[in-house]
gemmi code that builds the backbone of each chain (N, CA, C; Angstrom):
import gemmi

chains = {
    "A": [
        ("UNK", (-16.903, 2.788, 40.093), (-15.610, 3.298, 39.388), (-15.557, 5.120, 39.315)),
        ("UNK", (-14.885, 5.700, 40.011), (-15.102, 6.737, 39.136), (-15.168, 7.255, 38.440)),
        ("UNK", (-15.530, 7.707, 36.992), (-16.031, 7.849, 36.381), (-17.285, 8.659, 34.946)),
        ("UNK", (-17.598, 9.102, 34.861), (-18.567, 10.067, 34.673), (-18.175, 10.255, 33.050)),
        ("UNK", (-19.145, 10.220, 31.930), (-19.310, 10.655, 30.607), (-20.180, 11.388, 30.215)),
        ("UNK", (-20.518, 12.338, 29.629), (-21.752, 12.720, 28.687), (-21.391, 13.488, 27.805)),
        ("UNK", (-21.760, 13.694, 26.431), (-20.987, 14.536, 25.474), (-23.294, 15.298, 24.937)),
        ("UNK", (-22.007, 15.983, 24.019), (-23.566, 17.045, 23.365), (-23.341, 17.500, 21.732)),
        ("UNK", (-24.500, 17.241, 20.750), (-23.281, 17.583, 19.811), (-24.121, 18.758, 19.393)),
        ("UNK", (-23.404, 19.909, 18.815), (-24.043, 21.413, 18.699), (-23.536, 21.578, 17.610)),
        ("UNK", (-24.429, 23.579, 16.882), (-23.333, 23.577, 16.049), (-22.707, 24.783, 16.429)),
        ("UNK", (-21.736, 25.539, 15.563), (-20.859, 26.867, 16.587), (-20.802, 27.668, 15.778)),
        ("UNK", (-20.335, 29.136, 15.618), (-21.040, 30.658, 14.964), (-20.965, 29.810, 13.183)),
        ("UNK", (-19.818, 29.369, 12.997), (-19.847, 28.890, 11.627), (-21.127, 28.357, 10.920)),
        ("UNK", (-21.622, 27.431, 12.268), (-22.362, 25.835, 11.317), (-22.134, 24.723, 11.555)),
        ("UNK", (-20.902, 24.654, 12.023), (-20.057, 23.315, 12.191), (-20.486, 22.906, 13.197)),
        ("UNK", (-20.469, 21.554, 13.107), (-21.350, 20.685, 14.030), (-19.516, 20.453, 15.102)),
        ("UNK", (-20.361, 20.986, 16.791), (-18.704, 20.723, 17.878), (-19.750, 19.470, 18.543)),
        ("UNK", (-18.602, 18.510, 18.802), (-19.138, 17.105, 19.859), (-18.061, 17.950, 20.887)),
        ("UNK", (-19.586, 17.861, 22.040), (-18.130, 18.043, 23.245), (-18.434, 17.517, 23.883)),
        ("UNK", (-17.507, 16.411, 24.747), (-17.773, 15.204, 25.749), (-16.802, 15.497, 27.316)),
        ("UNK", (-17.689, 15.400, 27.842), (-17.214, 15.869, 29.263), (-16.537, 14.487, 30.199)),
        ("UNK", (-15.694, 14.298, 30.622), (-14.571, 13.339, 30.686), (-14.444, 14.020, 32.343)),
        ("UNK", (-14.854, 12.335, 33.498), (-14.662, 12.868, 35.112), (-14.150, 11.711, 35.949)),
        ("UNK", (-13.295, 11.946, 36.609), (-12.717, 11.165, 37.252), (-11.447, 10.033, 36.434)),
        ("UNK", (-11.807, 8.716, 36.478), (-10.504, 8.126, 36.204), (-10.449, 7.165, 35.278)),
        ("UNK", (-9.588, 7.117, 33.786), (-9.972, 7.242, 32.199), (-8.934, 5.580, 32.114)),
        ("UNK", (-9.802, 4.718, 32.528), (-8.649, 3.367, 32.695), (-8.769, 2.810, 31.350)),
        ("UNK", (-8.983, 0.970, 31.625), (-9.393, 0.430, 30.229), (-10.478, 0.258, 30.196)),
        ("UNK", (-11.164, 0.157, 31.348), (-12.542, -0.323, 31.217), (-13.709, 1.238, 31.026)),
        ("UNK", (-12.850, 1.994, 31.442), (-13.649, 3.554, 31.027), (-13.771, 3.838, 29.988)),
        ("UNK", (-12.728, 3.335, 29.643), (-12.201, 3.502, 28.043), (-12.966, 3.000, 27.274)),
        ("UNK", (-13.851, 1.734, 27.278), (-15.206, 1.668, 26.590), (-15.645, 2.731, 26.654)),
        ("UNK", (-16.277, 2.894, 27.628), (-17.690, 3.403, 27.439), (-17.197, 5.102, 26.644)),
        ("UNK", (-15.924, 5.588, 26.753), (-15.465, 7.003, 26.409), (-15.328, 5.907, 24.629)),
        ("UNK", (-15.040, 5.541, 24.233), (-15.237, 4.897, 23.377), (-16.946, 4.972, 22.322)),
        ("UNK", (-17.337, 3.941, 23.452), (-18.815, 4.118, 22.749), (-19.669, 5.653, 22.403)),
        ("UNK", (-18.999, 6.680, 23.530), (-19.319, 7.896, 23.556), (-18.914, 8.677, 21.984)),
        ("UNK", (-17.507, 7.874, 21.697), (-17.051, 8.934, 20.378), (-17.957, 8.255, 19.037)),
        ("UNK", (-18.724, 6.808, 19.622), (-19.102, 6.085, 18.310), (-20.294, 6.804, 18.030)),
        ("UNK", (-20.814, 7.181, 19.295), (-22.326, 7.922, 19.145), (-22.162, 9.083, 18.624)),
        ("UNK", (-21.288, 10.045, 19.297), (-21.195, 11.693, 18.584), (-20.604, 11.822, 17.310)),
        ("UNK", (-19.753, 10.328, 16.929), (-19.505, 10.155, 15.023), (-20.635, 9.970, 14.154)),
        ("UNK", (-21.881, 9.723, 15.023), (-22.764, 9.132, 14.067), (-23.127, 10.771, 13.312)),
        ("UNK", (-23.203, 11.839, 13.628), (-23.267, 13.436, 13.073), (-22.163, 14.222, 12.537)),
        ("UNK", (-20.923, 13.401, 13.019), (-19.799, 13.589, 11.734), (-19.182, 15.208, 12.271)),
        ("UNK", (-18.884, 15.197, 13.075), (-18.985, 16.750, 13.523), (-17.271, 17.328, 13.266)),
        ("UNK", (-17.186, 18.289, 12.799), (-15.693, 18.695, 12.757), (-14.882, 18.849, 13.847)),
        ("UNK", (-15.399, 19.654, 15.071), (-14.649, 19.732, 16.116), (-15.261, 18.748, 16.970)),
        ("UNK", (-14.304, 17.730, 17.727), (-14.560, 17.322, 19.027), (-13.422, 17.921, 19.943)),
        ("UNK", (-14.658, 17.881, 21.284), (-13.377, 18.719, 22.650), (-13.758, 17.942, 23.463)),
        ("UNK", (-12.699, 18.088, 24.739), (-12.839, 17.187, 25.075), (-12.700, 17.766, 26.527)),
        ("UNK", (-13.424, 18.294, 27.350), (-13.042, 18.614, 28.172), (-12.818, 17.972, 29.541)),
        ("UNK", (-11.405, 18.004, 30.266), (-10.754, 17.328, 31.043), (-10.232, 18.003, 32.471)),
        ("UNK", (-10.803, 18.746, 32.455), (-10.459, 19.574, 33.696), (-10.713, 18.352, 34.659)),
        ("UNK", (-11.896, 18.027, 35.416), (-12.006, 17.073, 35.822), (-11.239, 15.101, 36.166)),
        ("UNK", (-10.700, 15.259, 34.999), (-9.961, 14.049, 34.851), (-8.556, 13.844, 35.592)),
        ("UNK", (-8.857, 12.833, 36.432), (-7.426, 12.952, 37.166), (-6.403, 11.969, 36.536)),
        ("UNK", (-6.930, 10.766, 35.749), (-5.567, 9.585, 35.603), (-6.407, 9.278, 33.941)),
        ("UNK", (-5.538, 9.354, 33.254), (-5.575, 8.639, 31.966), (-4.266, 7.956, 31.258)),
        ("UNK", (-5.314, 6.237, 31.480), (-4.220, 5.149, 30.728), (-4.304, 4.997, 29.137)),
        ("UNK", (-3.243, 4.521, 28.838), (-3.243, 4.077, 27.664), (-4.054, 4.144, 26.554)),
        ("UNK", (-5.268, 3.203, 27.087), (-6.383, 3.087, 26.763), (-7.336, 4.126, 25.843)),
        ("UNK", (-6.973, 5.135, 27.397), (-8.093, 6.485, 26.955), (-6.949, 7.082, 25.540)),
        ("UNK", (-5.798, 6.993, 25.638), (-4.852, 7.238, 24.490), (-5.785, 6.942, 22.952)),
        ("UNK", (-5.413, 5.132, 22.997), (-6.105, 4.649, 21.826), (-7.523, 4.318, 21.650)),
        ("UNK", (-9.153, 5.369, 22.477), (-9.945, 6.344, 22.025), (-9.898, 6.916, 21.057)),
        ("UNK", (-8.316, 8.143, 21.937), (-7.822, 9.217, 20.675), (-7.682, 9.217, 19.437)),
        ("UNK", (-7.142, 8.116, 19.608), (-6.652, 7.680, 18.259), (-7.244, 6.869, 17.282)),
        ("UNK", (-8.225, 5.856, 17.514), (-9.538, 5.804, 17.186), (-10.495, 6.419, 16.570)),
        ("UNK", (-10.270, 7.891, 17.145), (-11.481, 9.466, 17.428), (-11.086, 9.394, 16.014)),
        ("UNK", (-10.134, 9.810, 15.827), (-9.058, 10.229, 14.445), (-9.926, 9.130, 13.080)),
        ("UNK", (-9.376, 8.410, 13.743), (-9.769, 7.238, 12.490), (-11.456, 6.996, 11.864)),
        ("UNK", (-11.933, 7.177, 13.103), (-13.596, 6.758, 13.070), (-13.718, 7.785, 12.642)),
        ("UNK", (-13.808, 9.133, 13.310), (-14.935, 10.229, 12.046), (-13.653, 10.848, 11.033)),
        ("UNK", (-12.757, 10.971, 10.746), (-11.953, 11.227, 9.617), (-10.667, 12.580, 9.829)),
        ("UNK", (-9.331, 11.923, 9.406), (-9.314, 13.065, 9.595), (-9.097, 14.469, 9.801)),
        ("UNK", (-9.719, 14.637, 9.037), (-10.402, 16.807, 8.978), (-10.790, 16.806, 10.273)),
        ("UNK", (-10.881, 15.911, 10.954), (-12.056, 16.342, 13.116), (-10.318, 17.131, 13.662)),
        ("UNK", (-10.568, 18.109, 13.821), (-10.175, 18.528, 14.747), (-10.254, 17.993, 16.371)),
        ("UNK", (-9.696, 18.066, 17.231), (-9.635, 18.294, 18.337), (-9.065, 18.997, 18.842)),
        ("UNK", (-9.818, 19.203, 20.106), (-9.747, 20.682, 21.325), (-9.830, 19.440, 22.644)),
        ("UNK", (-8.438, 19.470, 23.860), (-8.820, 19.454, 25.632), (-8.450, 20.074, 25.864)),
        ("UNK", (-10.017, 20.720, 26.880), (-10.200, 21.703, 27.613), (-9.976, 21.687, 28.914)),
        ("UNK", (-8.491, 21.952, 29.288), (-7.817, 21.905, 30.733), (-7.382, 20.613, 31.249)),
        ("UNK", (-6.658, 19.914, 30.390), (-6.005, 18.559, 30.849), (-5.306, 19.293, 31.933)),
        ("UNK", (-4.994, 18.094, 32.834), (-3.988, 18.178, 34.171), (-2.810, 18.173, 33.848)),
        ("UNK", (-1.894, 18.592, 34.373), (-0.381, 18.067, 34.181), (-0.245, 16.445, 33.469)),
        ("UNK", (0.048, 15.805, 34.793), (0.007, 14.736, 34.337), (-0.592, 14.339, 32.774)),
        ("UNK", (-1.285, 14.376, 32.642), (-2.110, 13.882, 31.396), (-1.673, 14.816, 30.103)),
        ("UNK", (-1.244, 15.929, 30.113), (-0.597, 16.091, 29.278), (0.939, 15.982, 28.938)),
        ("UNK", (1.328, 15.349, 30.093), (2.880, 14.808, 30.083), (2.780, 13.417, 29.257)),
        ("UNK", (2.171, 12.554, 29.388), (1.500, 11.183, 29.046), (1.226, 11.790, 27.419)),
        ("UNK", (0.329, 12.754, 26.918), (0.384, 13.566, 25.422), (1.701, 13.056, 24.826)),
        ("UNK", (2.899, 14.054, 25.831), (3.624, 14.729, 24.990), (4.729, 13.198, 25.724)),
        ("UNK", (4.604, 12.259, 26.078), (5.399, 11.718, 25.867), (5.051, 10.707, 25.157)),
        ("UNK", (3.902, 10.912, 24.291), (3.683, 8.854, 23.072), (3.540, 10.000, 21.894)),
        ("UNK", (3.705, 11.455, 21.991), (3.654, 11.914, 20.453), (2.211, 12.908, 20.454)),
        ("UNK", (1.311, 12.292, 21.218), (0.120, 13.053, 20.673), (-0.602, 14.405, 20.599)),
        ("UNK", (0.442, 14.337, 21.328), (-0.134, 16.039, 22.200), (0.012, 17.300, 20.890)),
        ("UNK", (0.921, 16.804, 19.971), (0.881, 17.767, 18.514), (-0.285, 17.180, 17.232)),
        ("UNK", (-0.949, 16.275, 17.949), (-2.509, 15.862, 16.985), (-3.487, 16.289, 17.597)),
        ("UNK", (-3.210, 16.949, 18.450), (-4.015, 17.796, 19.433), (-4.217, 19.220, 19.610)),
        ("UNK", (-5.127, 19.962, 20.101), (-4.530, 21.334, 20.607), (-5.387, 22.221, 21.749)),
        ("UNK", (-4.638, 21.960, 23.222), (-5.253, 22.368, 24.363), (-5.065, 23.499, 24.906)),
        ("UNK", (-6.537, 23.864, 24.664), (-6.999, 25.474, 25.244), (-7.801, 25.035, 26.499)),
        ("UNK", (-7.840, 26.650, 26.977), (-8.322, 26.736, 28.723), (-10.063, 26.582, 28.396)),
        ("UNK", (-10.373, 27.039, 27.597), (-11.673, 27.461, 26.661), (-12.408, 26.908, 25.132)),
        ("UNK", (-13.218, 26.107, 25.302), (-14.182, 26.309, 24.000), (-14.968, 26.488, 23.836)),
        ("UNK", (-15.641, 27.801, 22.547), (-14.557, 27.942, 21.819), (-13.944, 29.477, 22.515)),
        ("UNK", (-12.297, 29.606, 22.035), (-11.687, 30.221, 22.771), (-12.137, 32.243, 22.970)),
    ],
    "B": [
        ("UNK", (9.312, -5.753, 53.603), (8.457, -7.159, 52.408), (6.836, -6.799, 53.021)),
        ("UNK", (5.966, -6.384, 52.422), (4.671, -6.533, 52.396), (3.531, -7.022, 51.231)),
        ("UNK", (3.471, -7.309, 51.450), (2.152, -8.698, 50.216), (0.824, -8.250, 50.250)),
        ("UNK", (0.385, -7.895, 49.188), (-1.902, -8.367, 49.288), (-1.774, -8.637, 48.298)),
        ("UNK", (-3.174, -9.416, 47.843), (-3.720, -10.459, 46.938), (-4.805, -9.720, 46.124)),
        ("UNK", (-4.920, -9.927, 45.417), (-5.685, -9.275, 44.785), (-6.889, -10.300, 43.134)),
        ("UNK", (-7.600, -10.608, 43.186), (-7.752, -11.425, 41.823), (-7.848, -10.737, 41.275)),
        ("UNK", (-7.828, -11.845, 40.214), (-7.445, -11.910, 39.048), (-8.525, -11.408, 37.857)),
        ("UNK", (-9.178, -10.066, 38.364), (-10.523, -9.628, 37.936), (-10.907, -8.058, 37.820)),
        ("UNK", (-11.551, -8.224, 36.572), (-11.739, -6.712, 35.830), (-11.930, -5.617, 37.565)),
        ("UNK", (-12.672, -5.930, 38.357), (-12.771, -4.689, 39.376), (-11.466, -4.598, 40.651)),
        ("UNK", (-10.317, -5.570, 40.123), (-9.263, -5.354, 41.224), (-8.306, -3.841, 40.083)),
        ("UNK", (-8.803, -3.619, 38.610), (-8.289, -2.835, 38.158), (-7.946, -1.169, 39.408)),
        ("UNK", (-8.918, -1.066, 39.188), (-8.850, 0.518, 40.153), (-8.493, 0.270, 41.610)),
        ("UNK", (-8.653, -0.301, 42.569), (-8.029, -0.814, 43.735), (-6.487, -1.165, 43.555)),
        ("UNK", (-5.827, -2.019, 42.608), (-4.306, -1.803, 42.191), (-4.012, -0.465, 41.928)),
        ("UNK", (-4.376, 0.426, 41.099), (-4.191, 1.311, 41.019), (-3.816, 2.499, 42.274)),
        ("UNK", (-5.268, 2.777, 43.306), (-5.386, 2.787, 43.944), (-4.302, 2.307, 45.466)),
        ("UNK", (-4.266, 0.958, 45.641), (-3.026, 0.880, 46.222), (-1.541, 1.200, 46.166)),
        ("UNK", (-1.395, 0.824, 45.256), (-0.064, 1.506, 44.388), (0.310, 3.107, 44.997)),
        ("UNK", (-1.073, 4.035, 44.658), (-0.744, 5.062, 45.028), (-0.718, 5.395, 46.465)),
        ("UNK", (-1.500, 4.777, 47.586), (-1.158, 4.926, 49.427), (0.422, 3.761, 49.228)),
        ("UNK", (0.653, 3.453, 48.715), (2.324, 2.652, 48.450), (3.586, 4.200, 48.324)),
        ("UNK", (3.080, 4.813, 47.417), (3.641, 5.501, 46.457), (3.600, 6.949, 47.344)),
        ("UNK", (2.709, 7.070, 47.921), (2.554, 8.103, 49.156), (3.302, 8.600, 50.222)),
        ("UNK", (3.194, 6.706, 51.240), (3.590, 6.247, 51.963), (5.236, 6.640, 51.924)),
        ("UNK", (5.668, 6.169, 50.824), (6.903, 6.187, 50.628), (8.095, 7.153, 50.571)),
        ("UNK", (6.865, 8.024, 50.791), (7.364, 9.757, 50.416), (7.612, 9.853, 48.542)),
        ("UNK", (7.279, 9.694, 47.434), (7.477, 9.647, 46.333), (6.505, 10.993, 45.977)),
        ("UNK", (7.019, 11.963, 45.205), (6.438, 12.888, 44.589), (5.443, 12.871, 43.758)),
        ("UNK", (4.971, 14.219, 43.529), (3.236, 13.619, 42.535), (3.711, 13.560, 41.987)),
        ("UNK", (4.594, 13.847, 41.113), (4.802, 13.011, 39.805), (5.453, 11.627, 39.585)),
        ("UNK", (6.534, 11.332, 40.467), (6.675, 9.790, 40.474), (5.219, 9.334, 40.963)),
        ("UNK", (4.751, 9.409, 41.633), (3.495, 8.431, 42.295), (2.570, 8.320, 41.175)),
        ("UNK", (2.359, 9.176, 40.223), (1.376, 9.049, 39.034), (1.687, 8.486, 37.793)),
        ("UNK", (3.154, 8.502, 37.994), (3.710, 7.690, 37.003), (4.213, 5.963, 37.536)),
        ("UNK", (4.025, 5.873, 38.078), (4.307, 4.183, 39.180), (2.628, 4.440, 38.736)),
        ("UNK", (1.651, 4.869, 39.450), (0.375, 4.051, 39.387), (-0.429, 3.847, 38.018)),
        ("UNK", (0.532, 4.977, 37.023), (-0.414, 4.571, 35.190), (0.439, 2.914, 34.972)),
        ("UNK", (2.284, 2.999, 35.197), (2.874, 1.286, 35.156), (2.130, 0.389, 35.664)),
        ("UNK", (1.626, 1.105, 36.525), (1.376, -0.259, 37.489), (-0.036, -0.640, 36.773)),
        ("UNK", (-1.321, 0.074, 36.301), (-2.368, 0.342, 35.958), (-1.655, -0.845, 34.268)),
        ("UNK", (-0.848, -0.130, 34.060), (-0.757, -0.633, 32.298), (-0.633, -2.414, 32.277)),
        ("UNK", (0.060, -2.857, 33.290), (0.476, -3.658, 33.462), (-0.330, -4.788, 34.297)),
        ("UNK", (-1.292, -4.366, 35.203), (-2.210, -4.845, 36.319), (-3.070, -5.119, 35.058)),
        ("UNK", (-4.002, -4.056, 34.232), (-4.633, -4.584, 33.274), (-4.307, -5.787, 31.942)),
        ("UNK", (-3.419, -5.467, 31.258), (-2.521, -7.086, 30.508), (-2.495, -7.767, 31.121)),
        ("UNK", (-2.423, -8.223, 32.600), (-2.115, -9.304, 33.062), (-4.400, -10.152, 33.245)),
        ("UNK", (-4.730, -9.200, 33.603), (-6.446, -9.364, 34.177), (-7.088, -9.620, 32.404)),
        ("UNK", (-6.888, -8.467, 31.661), (-7.022, -8.811, 30.132), (-7.343, -9.564, 29.783)),
        ("UNK", (-5.607, -10.309, 29.603), (-5.514, -10.899, 28.624), (-4.665, -11.791, 29.222)),
        ("UNK", (-4.009, -12.123, 30.297), (-3.468, -13.191, 31.077), (-4.339, -14.274, 31.842)),
        ("UNK", (-5.544, -13.432, 32.309), (-6.749, -14.039, 33.199), (-7.713, -14.279, 32.340)),
        ("UNK", (-7.902, -12.844, 31.991), (-9.654, -13.149, 31.273), (-9.502, -13.838, 29.940)),
        ("UNK", (-8.959, -13.392, 29.243), (-9.214, -13.116, 27.802), (-8.514, -15.514, 27.320)),
        ("UNK", (-7.952, -15.513, 28.366), (-7.249, -16.783, 28.392), (-8.306, -17.852, 29.591)),
        ("UNK", (-9.422, -17.447, 29.981), (-10.125, -18.221, 30.718), (-9.638, -18.752, 31.702)),
        ("UNK", (-9.103, -18.365, 31.916), (-8.118, -18.809, 33.505), (-8.363, -17.614, 34.839)),
        ("UNK", (-8.260, -18.501, 35.968), (-8.242, -17.803, 37.144), (-7.068, -17.888, 37.801)),
        ("UNK", (-6.982, -16.770, 38.483), (-5.881, -16.373, 39.625), (-6.025, -15.283, 39.642)),
        ("UNK", (-4.522, -14.881, 40.912), (-4.704, -13.781, 41.910), (-3.558, -12.865, 40.808)),
        ("UNK", (-3.508, -11.562, 41.432), (-2.135, -10.918, 41.335), (-1.582, -10.322, 42.583)),
        ("UNK", (-0.710, -10.558, 43.202), (0.342, -10.299, 44.479), (0.860, -9.676, 44.001)),
        ("UNK", (0.700, -8.203, 45.214), (0.801, -7.249, 45.292), (2.182, -7.089, 46.253)),
        ("UNK", (3.356, -7.438, 45.697), (4.324, -7.304, 47.166), (5.132, -5.733, 47.211)),
        ("UNK", (5.509, -5.390, 48.083), (6.179, -3.760, 47.745), (7.635, -3.828, 49.122)),
        ("UNK", (8.785, -3.714, 48.868), (9.207, -3.068, 50.106), (10.698, -1.691, 49.947)),
        ("UNK", (10.573, -1.367, 50.753), (10.944, -0.132, 50.251), (12.265, 0.093, 51.479)),
        ("UNK", (13.914, 0.673, 50.633), (14.949, 1.208, 51.078), (15.451, 2.237, 51.460)),
        ("UNK", (16.269, 2.525, 51.349), (16.378, 4.402, 52.131), (16.311, 4.566, 50.013)),
        ("UNK", (16.907, 4.115, 49.533), (16.569, 4.727, 48.367), (16.222, 4.239, 47.392)),
        ("UNK", (15.122, 2.774, 47.514), (14.156, 2.618, 46.290), (12.591, 2.026, 46.872)),
        ("UNK", (11.557, 2.395, 46.264), (10.930, 1.609, 46.251), (10.751, 1.134, 44.617)),
        ("UNK", (10.677, -0.295, 45.514), (10.406, -1.560, 44.544), (8.796, -2.830, 45.043)),
        ("UNK", (8.525, -2.642, 43.751), (6.888, -3.172, 43.855), (6.749, -4.083, 42.804)),
        ("UNK", (6.499, -5.264, 43.157), (6.266, -6.575, 42.405), (4.828, -7.304, 42.282)),
        ("UNK", (5.086, -7.375, 40.933), (3.333, -7.915, 40.480), (3.864, -9.205, 40.463)),
        ("UNK", (3.200, -10.637, 41.007), (3.138, -12.252, 40.840), (1.977, -12.246, 40.151)),
        ("UNK", (1.877, -13.435, 39.135), (0.116, -13.568, 38.758), (1.228, -15.180, 38.280)),
        ("UNK", (0.129, -15.948, 38.370), (-0.152, -17.439, 37.435), (-0.233, -17.701, 35.872)),
        ("UNK", (-0.597, -16.299, 35.583), (-1.344, -16.353, 33.933), (-0.054, -17.362, 33.009)),
        ("UNK", (-0.860, -17.631, 32.396), (0.849, -18.525, 30.719), (2.117, -17.469, 31.020)),
        ("UNK", (3.082, -17.823, 30.668), (4.073, -16.554, 30.913), (4.110, -15.470, 29.589)),
        ("UNK", (4.641, -14.674, 30.591), (3.961, -13.302, 28.991), (5.525, -12.223, 29.614)),
        ("UNK", (5.981, -11.747, 28.979), (7.604, -10.823, 29.178), (6.771, -9.224, 28.401)),
        ("UNK", (6.584, -8.718, 28.952), (5.747, -7.347, 28.320), (7.203, -6.840, 27.646)),
        ("UNK", (8.168, -6.827, 27.864), (9.662, -6.102, 27.514), (9.533, -7.153, 25.846)),
        ("UNK", (9.190, -8.233, 25.616), (9.000, -8.678, 24.379), (8.366, -7.941, 22.934)),
        ("UNK", (7.531, -7.421, 23.792), (6.301, -6.730, 23.046), (7.573, -5.117, 22.248)),
        ("UNK", (6.888, -5.673, 21.051), (7.548, -4.350, 20.410), (7.151, -3.149, 20.835)),
        ("UNK", (8.151, -2.169, 20.721), (7.751, -0.790, 21.678), (7.517, 0.295, 20.392)),
        ("UNK", (6.701, 1.258, 20.044), (6.837, 2.243, 19.358), (8.051, 2.988, 18.809)),
        ("UNK", (8.607, 3.227, 18.070), (9.605, 3.606, 17.797), (9.595, 5.536, 17.740)),
        ("UNK", (10.376, 6.167, 17.864), (10.759, 7.568, 17.722), (9.856, 8.112, 15.739)),
        ("UNK", (9.520, 7.116, 15.219), (9.006, 7.321, 13.492), (7.515, 7.063, 13.842)),
        ("UNK", (7.662, 6.161, 14.993), (5.675, 6.024, 15.032), (5.337, 7.422, 15.896)),
        ("UNK", (6.144, 7.594, 16.918), (5.610, 8.369, 17.605), (5.431, 10.015, 17.209)),
        ("UNK", (5.643, 9.695, 15.695), (5.803, 11.710, 15.479), (4.753, 11.340, 14.180)),
        ("UNK", (3.955, 10.277, 14.017), (3.241, 9.923, 12.798), (2.112, 10.613, 13.589)),
        ("UNK", (0.767, 11.159, 12.418), (-0.350, 12.038, 12.699), (-1.101, 10.673, 13.304)),
        ("UNK", (-2.302, 11.084, 14.052), (-2.900, 10.363, 15.174), (-3.649, 9.627, 13.562)),
        ("UNK", (-4.133, 9.726, 12.918), (-5.038, 8.622, 11.479), (-4.190, 7.426, 11.224)),
        ("UNK", (-2.533, 7.435, 11.197), (-1.642, 6.457, 10.618), (-0.962, 5.897, 11.954)),
        ("UNK", (-2.029, 6.239, 13.204), (-0.965, 5.762, 14.445), (-1.243, 3.912, 14.495)),
        ("UNK", (-0.467, 3.153, 14.672), (-1.536, 2.177, 15.285), (-1.567, 1.930, 16.952)),
        ("UNK", (-2.447, 0.934, 17.013), (-2.861, 1.109, 18.300), (-2.197, 0.399, 20.020)),
        ("UNK", (-1.150, -0.299, 19.252), (-0.582, -1.009, 19.820), (0.783, -0.913, 20.736)),
        ("UNK", (1.739, -1.434, 21.985), (2.311, -0.849, 22.497), (2.550, 0.122, 23.420)),
        ("UNK", (1.634, 1.003, 23.696), (1.555, 2.161, 24.386), (2.059, 2.119, 25.682)),
        ("UNK", (1.282, 0.905, 25.954), (1.026, 1.097, 27.184), (2.418, 0.867, 28.168)),
        ("UNK", (2.931, -0.320, 27.651), (4.037, -1.013, 27.067), (5.570, 0.505, 27.478)),
        ("UNK", (5.356, 0.874, 26.805), (6.399, 2.632, 26.364), (5.825, 3.098, 27.464)),
        ("UNK", (4.339, 3.478, 28.124), (5.048, 4.557, 29.700), (5.474, 3.540, 30.491)),
        ("UNK", (4.794, 2.161, 30.640), (5.495, 1.660, 31.984), (7.043, 1.967, 31.883)),
        ("UNK", (7.763, 1.596, 30.419), (9.318, 2.005, 30.957), (9.558, 3.116, 31.061)),
        ("UNK", (8.632, 4.010, 30.637), (9.591, 5.125, 30.654), (8.768, 5.739, 31.717)),
        ("UNK", (7.540, 5.726, 32.395), (7.639, 5.873, 34.186), (7.950, 5.921, 34.801)),
        ("UNK", (8.734, 4.588, 35.135), (9.763, 4.258, 35.628), (10.807, 3.649, 36.028)),
        ("UNK", (11.696, 4.008, 37.241), (13.231, 4.392, 37.425), (13.753, 3.098, 36.124)),
        ("UNK", (12.977, 2.069, 37.308), (13.513, 0.719, 36.580), (11.954, -0.625, 36.407)),
        ("UNK", (12.445, -1.009, 35.198), (10.982, -2.389, 35.087), (12.008, -2.940, 34.733)),
        ("UNK", (11.693, -4.547, 34.851), (12.144, -5.431, 34.892), (11.132, -6.804, 35.110)),
        ("UNK", (11.501, -7.869, 33.725), (10.419, -9.211, 34.240), (11.423, -10.759, 34.157)),
        ("UNK", (10.539, -11.325, 34.991), (11.599, -12.615, 35.104), (10.312, -13.884, 35.744)),
        ("UNK", (10.487, -15.097, 34.871), (9.404, -16.248, 35.152), (10.455, -17.048, 36.014)),
        ("UNK", (9.132, -17.104, 37.274), (9.973, -17.581, 38.022), (9.230, -18.541, 39.264)),
        ("UNK", (9.168, -19.900, 39.193), (8.528, -21.038, 39.511), (7.079, -20.410, 40.010)),
        ("UNK", (6.499, -20.531, 37.796), (5.662, -20.537, 37.628), (4.977, -19.435, 37.770)),
        ("UNK", (5.377, -18.291, 37.943), (4.825, -16.902, 38.109), (5.803, -16.321, 37.197)),
        ("UNK", (4.413, -15.575, 36.783), (5.150, -14.099, 36.415), (6.077, -12.813, 36.970)),
        ("UNK", (6.531, -12.178, 37.297), (7.138, -11.494, 38.222), (7.133, -10.000, 37.068)),
        ("UNK", (6.403, -9.261, 37.129), (6.786, -7.562, 37.221), (7.408, -6.712, 37.598)),
        ("UNK", (8.596, -6.479, 37.449), (9.250, -5.222, 38.576), (9.803, -4.142, 38.669)),
        ("UNK", (8.530, -3.478, 39.522), (9.071, -1.838, 39.188), (9.937, -1.210, 40.213)),
        ("UNK", (10.565, -0.759, 40.375), (11.371, 0.664, 40.877), (11.665, 1.500, 40.502)),
        ("UNK", (11.392, 2.388, 41.807), (11.121, 3.975, 41.511), (12.152, 4.707, 42.931)),
        ("UNK", (13.642, 5.107, 42.503), (14.101, 6.021, 43.079), (13.671, 6.565, 44.414)),
        ("UNK", (14.079, 6.448, 45.344), (12.978, 7.123, 46.939), (14.210, 8.575, 46.883)),
        ("UNK", (15.002, 9.111, 46.763), (15.836, 10.096, 46.269), (15.224, 10.574, 44.712)),
        ("UNK", (13.751, 11.218, 44.448), (14.505, 11.347, 43.313), (14.683, 12.950, 42.373)),
        ("UNK", (15.464, 13.065, 41.328), (15.928, 14.165, 41.077), (14.950, 15.199, 40.473)),
        ("UNK", (13.514, 15.403, 40.944), (12.727, 15.983, 40.329), (13.008, 17.578, 40.594)),
    ],
}
model = gemmi.Model(1)
for chain_id, residues in chains.items():
    chain = gemmi.Chain(chain_id)
    for i, (resn, *xyz) in enumerate(residues, 1):
        res = gemmi.Residue()
        res.name, res.seqid = resn, gemmi.SeqId(i, " ")
        for name, pos in zip(("N", "CA", "C"), xyz):
            atom = gemmi.Atom()
            atom.name, atom.element = name, gemmi.Element(name[0])
            atom.pos, atom.b_iso = gemmi.Position(*pos), 0.0
            res.add_atom(atom)
        chain.add_residue(res)
    model.add_chain(chain)
structure = gemmi.Structure()
structure.add_model(model)
structure.setup_entities()
């Protein structure tokens, strides 16, 4: 399956923890399991910001949305989620399902 | 009418998705309707494979049947899992969709995207087979 994911956790200029996860390929119900594992991994560091680089992500099924919801529930309501350069159909899906106003779409992070 | 059979295993999920993309492009659907049909088909195929077959310890196939007329592309998934009508599932309503993430429940989004993404979606159970039917109008108003 054409999906890959990797993550790093670092500190930003204010000393807060930032988890960066880069998703590439197609995020369906199988690859969403890997996404969820990655969230569980970075959650151990209690990041303040979760940055999802989706520039190279061409497909996202509802299982991917469920992991977004999971990440907020796992890490806590104070978590800010940034999505870097999502492709149009993915923005459309976030919009239709009402998740768009729970995330911040950016061209790069930090802006 | 053309038909292709996929085994009801997880390896088929992305294969079915890619096959639907080929069908949509061959039918001349635009980029957005192609994606939406692919997403709808992926959600339903995933349900059939993970819940209809895998979780129920059943084996079976998914037949993907499609036909094209001047006005619409019809794609039908047929499977032999236990009867399951995805439309019986409770869909998230306006209130659910505006809740903050930390209060959102996780269910129902897949079928919601399916119904939203295609021009017509229906379900029937005929001769011991689930039939999930997707229709896309070929002359789209996009």
